[in-house]
PyMOL commands that place a pseudoatom at each C-alpha (Angstrom):
pseudoatom trace, name=CA, resn=MET, resi=1, chain=A, elem=C, hetatm=0, pos=[-3.467, -55.170, 1.045]
pseudoatom trace, name=CA, resn=ILE, resi=2, chain=A, elem=C, hetatm=0, pos=[-2.560, -53.802, -2.249]
pseudoatom trace, name=CA, resn=LYS, resi=3, chain=A, elem=C, hetatm=0, pos=[-0.325, -51.092, -1.401]
pseudoatom trace, name=CA, resn=THR, resi=4, chain=A, elem=C, hetatm=0, pos=[-1.186, -49.290, -4.454]
pseudoatom trace, name=CA, resn=TYR, resi=5, chain=A, elem=C, hetatm=0, pos=[-5.108, -48.703, -4.168]
pseudoatom trace, name=CA, resn=ASN, resi=6, chain=A, elem=C, hetatm=0, pos=[-4.372, -47.906, -0.299]
pseudoatom trace, name=CA, resn=ILE, resi=7, chain=A, elem=C, hetatm=0, pos=[-2.005, -44.999, -1.414]
pseudoatom trace, name=CA, resn=LEU, resi=8, chain=A, elem=C, hetatm=0, pos=[-4.276, -43.768, -4.235]
pseudoatom trace, name=CA, resn=SER, resi=9, chain=A, elem=C, hetatm=0, pos=[-6.947, -43.713, -1.627]
pseudoatom trace, name=CA, resn=LEU, resi=10, chain=A, elem=C, hetatm=0, pos=[-4.892, -41.751, 0.878]
pseudoatom trace, name=CA, resn=LEU, resi=11, chain=A, elem=C, hetatm=0, pos=[-3.828, -39.414, -1.921]
pseudoatom trace, name=CA, resn=LEU, resi=12, chain=A, elem=C, hetatm=0, pos=[-7.533, -38.581, -2.406]
pseudoatom trace, name=CA, resn=ASP, resi=13, chain=A, elem=C, hetatm=0, pos=[-8.630, -38.229, 0.973]
pseudoatom trace, name=CA, resn=TYR, resi=14, chain=A, elem=C, hetatm=0, pos=[-8.298, -35.201, 3.191]
pseudoatom trace, name=CA, resn=PRO, resi=15, chain=A, elem=C, hetatm=0, pos=[-4.359, -35.105, 3.624]
pseudoatom trace, name=CA, resn=SER, resi=16, chain=A, elem=C, hetatm=0, pos=[-3.134, -36.264, 6.966]
pseudoatom trace, name=CA, resn=VAL, resi=17, chain=A, elem=C, hetatm=0, pos=[0.189, -35.615, 8.800]
pseudoatom trace, name=CA, resn=GLU, resi=18, chain=A, elem=C, hetatm=0, pos=[1.449, -39.224, 8.422]
pseudoatom trace, name=CA, resn=LEU, resi=19, chain=A, elem=C, hetatm=0, pos=[0.936, -38.596, 4.457]
pseudoatom trace, name=CA, resn=TRP, resi=20, chain=A, elem=C, hetatm=0, pos=[2.619, -35.343, 4.141]
pseudoatom trace, name=CA, resn=GLU, resi=21, chain=A, elem=C, hetatm=0, pos=[5.553, -37.381, 6.309]
pseudoatom trace, name=CA, resn=SER, resi=22, chain=A, elem=C, hetatm=0, pos=[5.710, -40.040, 4.265]
pseudoatom trace, name=CA, resn=ARG, resi=23, chain=A, elem=C, hetatm=0, pos=[5.489, -38.683, 0.875]
pseudoatom trace, name=CA, resn=SER, resi=24, chain=A, elem=C, hetatm=0, pos=[8.770, -39.222, -0.181]
pseudoatom trace, name=CA, resn=GLU, resi=25, chain=A, elem=C, hetatm=0, pos=[8.036, -43.040, 0.245]
pseudoatom trace, name=CA, resn=ILE, resi=26, chain=A, elem=C, hetatm=0, pos=[4.932, -43.010, -2.345]
pseudoatom trace, name=CA, resn=MET, resi=27, chain=A, elem=C, hetatm=0, pos=[6.684, -43.407, -5.479]
pseudoatom trace, name=CA, resn=PRO, resi=28, chain=A, elem=C, hetatm=0, pos=[8.908, -46.267, -4.443]
pseudoatom trace, name=CA, resn=ALA, resi=29, chain=A, elem=C, hetatm=0, pos=[6.342, -48.062, -2.802]
pseudoatom trace, name=CA, resn=LEU, resi=30, chain=A, elem=C, hetatm=0, pos=[4.423, -47.627, -6.280]
pseudoatom trace, name=CA, resn=ARG, resi=31, chain=A, elem=C, hetatm=0, pos=[7.136, -48.920, -7.824]
pseudoatom trace, name=CA, resn=ASP, resi=32, chain=A, elem=C, hetatm=0, pos=[7.746, -51.715, -5.979]
pseudoatom trace, name=CA, resn=GLU, resi=33, chain=A, elem=C, hetatm=0, pos=[4.440, -53.145, -6.260]
pseudoatom trace, name=CA, resn=LYS, resi=34, chain=A, elem=C, hetatm=0, pos=[4.450, -52.781, -10.343]
pseudoatom trace, name=CA, resn=ILE, resi=35, chain=A, elem=C, hetatm=0, pos=[0.607, -52.387, -10.843]
pseudoatom trace, name=CA, resn=LEU, resi=36, chain=A, elem=C, hetatm=0, pos=[0.636, -48.984, -12.187]
pseudoatom trace, name=CA, resn=SER, resi=37, chain=A, elem=C, hetatm=0, pos=[2.081, -48.328, -15.551]
pseudoatom trace, name=CA, resn=VAL, resi=38, chain=A, elem=C, hetatm=0, pos=[4.675, -46.017, -16.336]
pseudoatom trace, name=CA, resn=LYS, resi=39, chain=A, elem=C, hetatm=0, pos=[2.234, -43.271, -17.629]
pseudoatom trace, name=CA, resn=SER, resi=40, chain=A, elem=C, hetatm=0, pos=[0.250, -43.674, -14.515]
pseudoatom trace, name=CA, resn=LEU, resi=41, chain=A, elem=C, hetatm=0, pos=[3.579, -43.578, -12.357]
pseudoatom trace, name=CA, resn=ALA, resi=42, chain=A, elem=C, hetatm=0, pos=[4.123, -40.089, -14.102]
pseudoatom trace, name=CA, resn=LYS, resi=43, chain=A, elem=C, hetatm=0, pos=[0.789, -38.795, -13.261]
pseudoatom trace, name=CA, resn=VAL, resi=44, chain=A, elem=C, hetatm=0, pos=[1.328, -39.818, -9.678]
pseudoatom trace, name=CA, resn=GLU, resi=45, chain=A, elem=C, hetatm=0, pos=[4.620, -37.699, -9.784]
pseudoatom trace, name=CA, resn=THR, resi=46, chain=A, elem=C, hetatm=0, pos=[2.652, -34.752, -11.400]
pseudoatom trace, name=CA, resn=PHE, resi=47, chain=A, elem=C, hetatm=0, pos=[0.456, -35.015, -8.605]
pseudoatom trace, name=CA, resn=LEU, resi=48, chain=A, elem=C, hetatm=0, pos=[3.133, -35.182, -6.026]
pseudoatom trace, name=CA, resn=SER, resi=49, chain=A, elem=C, hetatm=0, pos=[4.697, -32.308, -7.467]
pseudoatom trace, name=CA, resn=TYR, resi=50, chain=A, elem=C, hetatm=0, pos=[1.567, -30.188, -6.592]
pseudoatom trace, name=CA, resn=VAL, resi=51, chain=A, elem=C, hetatm=0, pos=[1.709, -31.750, -3.366]
pseudoatom trace, name=CA, resn=SER, resi=52, chain=A, elem=C, hetatm=0, pos=[5.273, -30.381, -3.073]
pseudoatom trace, name=CA, resn=SER, resi=53, chain=A, elem=C, hetatm=0, pos=[4.463, -27.001, -3.866]
pseudoatom trace, name=CA, resn=PHE, resi=54, chain=A, elem=C, hetatm=0, pos=[2.792, -26.304, -0.527]
pseudoatom trace, name=CA, resn=PRO, resi=55, chain=A, elem=C, hetatm=0, pos=[5.170, -25.632, 2.245]
pseudoatom trace, name=CA, resn=ASP, resi=56, chain=A, elem=C, hetatm=0, pos=[3.321, -27.638, 4.997]
pseudoatom trace, name=CA, resn=VAL, resi=57, chain=A, elem=C, hetatm=0, pos=[0.642, -30.063, 5.505]
pseudoatom trace, name=CA, resn=ARG, resi=58, chain=A, elem=C, hetatm=0, pos=[-1.758, -27.247, 6.574]
pseudoatom trace, name=CA, resn=SER, resi=59, chain=A, elem=C, hetatm=0, pos=[-1.480, -25.453, 3.678]
pseudoatom trace, name=CA, resn=TRP, resi=60, chain=A, elem=C, hetatm=0, pos=[-2.244, -28.413, 1.632]
pseudoatom trace, name=CA, resn=GLN, resi=61, chain=A, elem=C, hetatm=0, pos=[-5.511, -29.349, 3.696]
pseudoatom trace, name=CA, resn=ALA, resi=62, chain=A, elem=C, hetatm=0, pos=[-6.506, -25.781, 2.875]
pseudoatom trace, name=CA, resn=ALA, resi=63, chain=A, elem=C, hetatm=0, pos=[-5.890, -26.247, -0.710]
pseudoatom trace, name=CA, resn=TYR, resi=64, chain=A, elem=C, hetatm=0, pos=[-7.957, -29.407, -0.678]
pseudoatom trace, name=CA, resn=SER, resi=65, chain=A, elem=C, hetatm=0, pos=[-10.581, -27.920, 1.323]
pseudoatom trace, name=CA, resn=ASP, resi=66, chain=A, elem=C, hetatm=0, pos=[-10.765, -25.363, -1.213]
pseudoatom trace, name=CA, resn=VAL, resi=67, chain=A, elem=C, hetatm=0, pos=[-11.083, -27.395, -4.188]
pseudoatom trace, name=CA, resn=PHE, resi=68, chain=A, elem=C, hetatm=0, pos=[-13.633, -29.717, -2.835]
pseudoatom trace, name=CA, resn=ASP, resi=69, chain=A, elem=C, hetatm=0, pos=[-15.845, -27.859, -0.770]
pseudoatom trace, name=CA, resn=THR, resi=70, chain=A, elem=C, hetatm=0, pos=[-16.408, -25.058, -3.066]
pseudoatom trace, name=CA, resn=SER, resi=71, chain=A, elem=C, hetatm=0, pos=[-17.280, -27.131, -6.170]
pseudoatom trace, name=CA, resn=SER, resi=72, chain=A, elem=C, hetatm=0, pos=[-20.249, -29.269, -7.021]
pseudoatom trace, name=CA, resn=LYS, resi=73, chain=A, elem=C, hetatm=0, pos=[-19.013, -30.141, -10.253]
pseudoatom trace, name=CA, resn=THR, resi=74, chain=A, elem=C, hetatm=0, pos=[-15.831, -31.977, -8.967]
pseudoatom trace, name=CA, resn=ASN, resi=75, chain=A, elem=C, hetatm=0, pos=[-16.352, -33.762, -5.856]
pseudoatom trace, name=CA, resn=LEU, resi=76, chain=A, elem=C, hetatm=0, pos=[-15.360, -37.622, -5.032]
pseudoatom trace, name=CA, resn=TYR, resi=77, chain=A, elem=C, hetatm=0, pos=[-18.602, -39.166, -4.603]
pseudoatom trace, name=CA, resn=LEU, resi=78, chain=A, elem=C, hetatm=0, pos=[-19.425, -42.200, -7.216]
pseudoatom trace, name=CA, resn=PHE, resi=79, chain=A, elem=C, hetatm=0, pos=[-23.136, -42.020, -7.039]
pseudoatom trace, name=CA, resn=ASP, resi=80, chain=A, elem=C, hetatm=0, pos=[-23.333, -38.305, -7.493]
pseudoatom trace, name=CA, resn=MET, resi=81, chain=A, elem=C, hetatm=0, pos=[-22.083, -38.843, -11.109]
pseudoatom trace, name=CA, resn=VAL, resi=82, chain=A, elem=C, hetatm=0, pos=[-24.737, -41.664, -11.371]
pseudoatom trace, name=CA, resn=TYR, resi=83, chain=A, elem=C, hetatm=0, pos=[-27.658, -40.861, -9.724]
pseudoatom trace, name=CA, resn=GLY, resi=84, chain=A, elem=C, hetatm=0, pos=[-27.436, -37.311, -8.580]
pseudoatom trace, name=CA, resn=THR, resi=85, chain=A, elem=C, hetatm=0, pos=[-30.223, -36.577, -6.015]
pseudoatom trace, name=CA, resn=SER, resi=86, chain=A, elem=C, hetatm=0, pos=[-32.459, -39.400, -7.461]
pseudoatom trace, name=CA, resn=ARG, resi=87, chain=A, elem=C, hetatm=0, pos=[-34.114, -41.558, -4.451]
pseudoatom trace, name=CA, resn=ASP, resi=88, chain=A, elem=C, hetatm=0, pos=[-32.129, -44.553, -6.068]
pseudoatom trace, name=CA, resn=ARG, resi=89, chain=A, elem=C, hetatm=0, pos=[-28.636, -43.002, -4.795]
pseudoatom trace, name=CA, resn=GLY, resi=90, chain=A, elem=C, hetatm=0, pos=[-30.257, -44.215, -1.352]
pseudoatom trace, name=CA, resn=GLN, resi=91, chain=A, elem=C, hetatm=0, pos=[-30.478, -47.665, -1.981]
pseudoatom trace, name=CA, resn=ALA, resi=92, chain=A, elem=C, hetatm=0, pos=[-27.258, -47.763, -3.895]
pseudoatom trace, name=CA, resn=MET, resi=93, chain=A, elem=C, hetatm=0, pos=[-25.503, -46.742, -0.695]
pseudoatom trace, name=CA, resn=VAL, resi=94, chain=A, elem=C, hetatm=0, pos=[-26.889, -49.316, 1.434]
pseudoatom trace, name=CA, resn=ASP, resi=95, chain=A, elem=C, hetatm=0, pos=[-25.902, -51.963, -1.210]
pseudoatom trace, name=CA, resn=LEU, resi=96, chain=A, elem=C, hetatm=0, pos=[-22.579, -50.776, -1.421]
pseudoatom trace, name=CA, resn=LYS, resi=97, chain=A, elem=C, hetatm=0, pos=[-22.274, -50.494, 2.228]
pseudoatom trace, name=CA, resn=GLU, resi=98, chain=A, elem=C, hetatm=0, pos=[-23.340, -54.288, 2.572]
pseudoatom trace, name=CA, resn=GLU, resi=99, chain=A, elem=C, hetatm=0, pos=[-20.379, -55.137, 0.158]
pseudoatom trace, name=CA, resn=TYR, resi=100, chain=A, elem=C, hetatm=0, pos=[-18.127, -53.351, 2.367]
pseudoatom trace, name=CA, resn=LEU, resi=101, chain=A, elem=C, hetatm=0, pos=[-19.224, -54.970, 5.548]
pseudoatom trace, name=CA, resn=LYS, resi=102, chain=A, elem=C, hetatm=0, pos=[-19.323, -58.558, 3.816]
pseudoatom trace, name=CA, resn=ALA, resi=103, chain=A, elem=C, hetatm=0, pos=[-15.602, -57.936, 2.718]
pseudoatom trace, name=CA, resn=GLY, resi=104, chain=A, elem=C, hetatm=0, pos=[-15.001, -57.271, 6.548]
pseudoatom trace, name=CA, resn=LEU, resi=105, chain=A, elem=C, hetatm=0, pos=[-14.758, -53.693, 6.426]
pseudoatom trace, name=CA, resn=MET, resi=106, chain=A, elem=C, hetatm=0, pos=[-16.374, -51.055, 8.566]
pseudoatom trace, name=CA, resn=PRO, resi=107, chain=A, elem=C, hetatm=0, pos=[-17.269, -47.907, 6.568]
pseudoatom trace, name=CA, resn=ALA, resi=108, chain=A, elem=C, hetatm=0, pos=[-16.227, -44.769, 8.472]
pseudoatom trace, name=CA, resn=GLU, resi=109, chain=A, elem=C, hetatm=0, pos=[-19.713, -43.492, 9.927]
pseudoatom trace, name=CA, resn=ASP, resi=110, chain=A, elem=C, hetatm=0, pos=[-18.715, -39.640, 9.176]
pseudoatom trace, name=CA, resn=GLU, resi=111, chain=A, elem=C, hetatm=0, pos=[-18.524, -40.493, 5.642]
pseudoatom trace, name=CA, resn=LEU, resi=112, chain=A, elem=C, hetatm=0, pos=[-20.878, -41.682, 2.515]
pseudoatom trace, name=CA, resn=PRO, resi=113, chain=A, elem=C, hetatm=0, pos=[-20.282, -45.051, 1.403]
pseudoatom trace, name=CA, resn=ASP, resi=114, chain=A, elem=C, hetatm=0, pos=[-19.811, -43.955, -2.331]
pseudoatom trace, name=CA, resn=TYR, resi=115, chain=A, elem=C, hetatm=0, pos=[-16.815, -41.616, -1.230]
pseudoatom trace, name=CA, resn=LEU, resi=116, chain=A, elem=C, hetatm=0, pos=[-13.891, -42.658, -3.397]
pseudoatom trace, name=CA, resn=PRO, resi=117, chain=A, elem=C, hetatm=0, pos=[-10.975, -43.174, -0.890]
pseudoatom trace, name=CA, resn=MET, resi=118, chain=A, elem=C, hetatm=0, pos=[-13.435, -45.371, 0.865]
pseudoatom trace, name=CA, resn=TYR, resi=119, chain=A, elem=C, hetatm=0, pos=[-14.270, -47.388, -2.198]
pseudoatom trace, name=CA, resn=LEU, resi=120, chain=A, elem=C, hetatm=0, pos=[-10.419, -47.628, -2.921]
pseudoatom trace, name=CA, resn=GLN, resi=121, chain=A, elem=C, hetatm=0, pos=[-9.675, -48.906, 0.509]
pseudoatom trace, name=CA, resn=TYR, resi=122, chain=A, elem=C, hetatm=0, pos=[-12.393, -51.913, -0.193]
pseudoatom trace, name=CA, resn=VAL, resi=123, chain=A, elem=C, hetatm=0, pos=[-10.239, -52.153, -3.390]
pseudoatom trace, name=CA, resn=ALA, resi=124, chain=A, elem=C, hetatm=0, pos=[-7.186, -52.457, -1.543]
pseudoatom trace, name=CA, resn=ASN, resi=125, chain=A, elem=C, hetatm=0, pos=[-8.406, -55.174, 0.907]
pseudoatom trace, name=CA, resn=MET, resi=126, chain=A, elem=C, hetatm=0, pos=[-9.112, -57.459, -1.809]
pseudoatom trace, name=CA, resn=ASP, resi=127, chain=A, elem=C, hetatm=0, pos=[-7.364, -60.856, -2.073]
pseudoatom trace, name=CA, resn=SER, resi=128, chain=A, elem=C, hetatm=0, pos=[-5.831, -60.249, -5.443]
pseudoatom trace, name=CA, resn=VAL, resi=129, chain=A, elem=C, hetatm=0, pos=[-4.838, -57.870, -7.984]
pseudoatom trace, name=CA, resn=GLU, resi=130, chain=A, elem=C, hetatm=0, pos=[-7.261, -59.134, -10.522]
pseudoatom trace, name=CA, resn=GLN, resi=131, chain=A, elem=C, hetatm=0, pos=[-10.093, -58.908, -7.984]
pseudoatom trace, name=CA, resn=ALA, resi=132, chain=A, elem=C, hetatm=0, pos=[-9.024, -55.098, -7.538]
pseudoatom trace, name=CA, resn=ARG, resi=133, chain=A, elem=C, hetatm=0, pos=[-8.780, -54.613, -10.873]
pseudoatom trace, name=CA, resn=SER, resi=134, chain=A, elem=C, hetatm=0, pos=[-12.343, -56.157, -11.717]
pseudoatom trace, name=CA, resn=ALA, resi=135, chain=A, elem=C, hetatm=0, pos=[-13.755, -54.151, -8.698]
pseudoatom trace, name=CA, resn=MET, resi=136, chain=A, elem=C, hetatm=0, pos=[-12.342, -50.946, -10.868]
pseudoatom trace, name=CA, resn=ALA, resi=137, chain=A, elem=C, hetatm=0, pos=[-13.668, -52.211, -13.958]
pseudoatom trace, name=CA, resn=ASP, resi=138, chain=A, elem=C, hetatm=0, pos=[-17.043, -51.912, -12.350]
pseudoatom trace, name=CA, resn=ILE, resi=139, chain=A, elem=C, hetatm=0, pos=[-16.796, -47.783, -11.801]
pseudoatom trace, name=CA, resn=ARG, resi=140, chain=A, elem=C, hetatm=0, pos=[-14.821, -47.237, -14.676]
pseudoatom trace, name=CA, resn=GLY, resi=141, chain=A, elem=C, hetatm=0, pos=[-17.619, -45.596, -16.523]
pseudoatom trace, name=CA, resn=VAL, resi=142, chain=A, elem=C, hetatm=0, pos=[-18.454, -43.496, -13.375]
pseudoatom trace, name=CA, resn=ILE, resi=143, chain=A, elem=C, hetatm=0, pos=[-14.493, -42.441, -13.042]
pseudoatom trace, name=CA, resn=THR, resi=144, chain=A, elem=C, hetatm=0, pos=[-14.460, -41.617, -16.457]
pseudoatom trace, name=CA, resn=LYS, resi=145, chain=A, elem=C, hetatm=0, pos=[-17.298, -39.211, -16.133]
pseudoatom trace, name=CA, resn=MET, resi=146, chain=A, elem=C, hetatm=0, pos=[-15.881, -37.772, -13.311]
pseudoatom trace, name=CA, resn=ASP, resi=147, chain=A, elem=C, hetatm=0, pos=[-12.517, -37.394, -14.893]
pseudoatom trace, name=CA, resn=GLU, resi=148, chain=A, elem=C, hetatm=0, pos=[-14.123, -35.687, -17.428]
pseudoatom trace, name=CA, resn=CYS, resi=149, chain=A, elem=C, hetatm=0, pos=[-15.489, -33.219, -15.049]
pseudoatom trace, name=CA, resn=PHE, resi=150, chain=A, elem=C, hetatm=0, pos=[-12.071, -33.076, -13.230]
pseudoatom trace, name=CA, resn=ALA, resi=151, chain=A, elem=C, hetatm=0, pos=[-10.252, -32.174, -16.624]
pseudoatom trace, name=CA, resn=LYS, resi=152, chain=A, elem=C, hetatm=0, pos=[-12.458, -29.660, -17.526]
pseudoatom trace, name=CA, resn=GLU, resi=153, chain=A, elem=C, hetatm=0, pos=[-12.119, -27.698, -14.496]
pseudoatom trace, name=CA, resn=GLN, resi=154, chain=A, elem=C, hetatm=0, pos=[-8.438, -28.170, -14.618]
pseudoatom trace, name=CA, resn=HIS, resi=155, chain=A, elem=C, hetatm=0, pos=[-8.697, -29.818, -11.169]
pseudoatom trace, name=CA, resn=PRO, resi=156, chain=A, elem=C, hetatm=0, pos=[-5.218, -30.590, -9.470]
pseudoatom trace, name=CA, resn=TYR, resi=157, chain=A, elem=C, hetatm=0, pos=[-6.751, -34.160, -8.326]
pseudoatom trace, name=CA, resn=GLU, resi=158, chain=A, elem=C, hetatm=0, pos=[-7.454, -35.069, -12.067]
pseudoatom trace, name=CA, resn=PRO, resi=159, chain=A, elem=C, hetatm=0, pos=[-4.146, -36.753, -12.566]
pseudoatom trace, name=CA, resn=LEU, resi=160, chain=A, elem=C, hetatm=0, pos=[-5.089, -39.533, -9.804]
pseudoatom trace, name=CA, resn=ILE, resi=161, chain=A, elem=C, hetatm=0, pos=[-8.584, -39.656, -11.502]
pseudoatom trace, name=CA, resn=ALA, resi=162, chain=A, elem=C, hetatm=0, pos=[-7.238, -40.386, -14.686]
pseudoatom trace, name=CA, resn=ILE, resi=163, chain=A, elem=C, hetatm=0, pos=[-5.134, -43.011, -12.788]
pseudoatom trace, name=CA, resn=LEU, resi=164, chain=A, elem=C, hetatm=0, pos=[-8.275, -44.824, -11.964]
pseudoatom trace, name=CA, resn=LYS, resi=165, chain=A, elem=C, hetatm=0, pos=[-9.842, -44.680, -15.444]
pseudoatom trace, name=CA, resn=GLU, resi=166, chain=A, elem=C, hetatm=0, pos=[-6.540, -46.300, -17.103]
pseudoatom trace, name=CA, resn=GLU, resi=167, chain=A, elem=C, hetatm=0, pos=[-5.873, -48.843, -14.738]
for i in range(1, 167): cmd.bond("trace and resi %d" % i, "trace and resi %d" % (i + 1))
show_as sticks, trace
zoom trace
């Protein structure tokens, strides 16, 4: 497993107690794997500073729900940026789910296949960093558009989206 993409997936997903309790291990793990640039590592530190502003995991979870459940402009669904509510989105979902299954991943039934943290889990399970970077390059246009929306809204998760655009 490529830890960097797994960590980014966890950071973008709904905060878990386990993640909260292990947040001090994030930067050392990212530095050890040496996938992210110095600039990207600084963005993770910026995000972790935001996380450290919360007194506990419940506060972080409440903030996560507030920022993602109240805005249709900034969400973590890749195909929303491409297809909106077009019928083509459904076929793209089916195709992506098939890619996950071919890779031996069982997508969560309670989440759409284009959910960015799920895609990052798919990337994290690739055989090599080169394959992972290629998969990220496949969605770079979508991530760029997503980053523009997040930056415009001054979204606290924007540093993480920016990393995905750059790496």
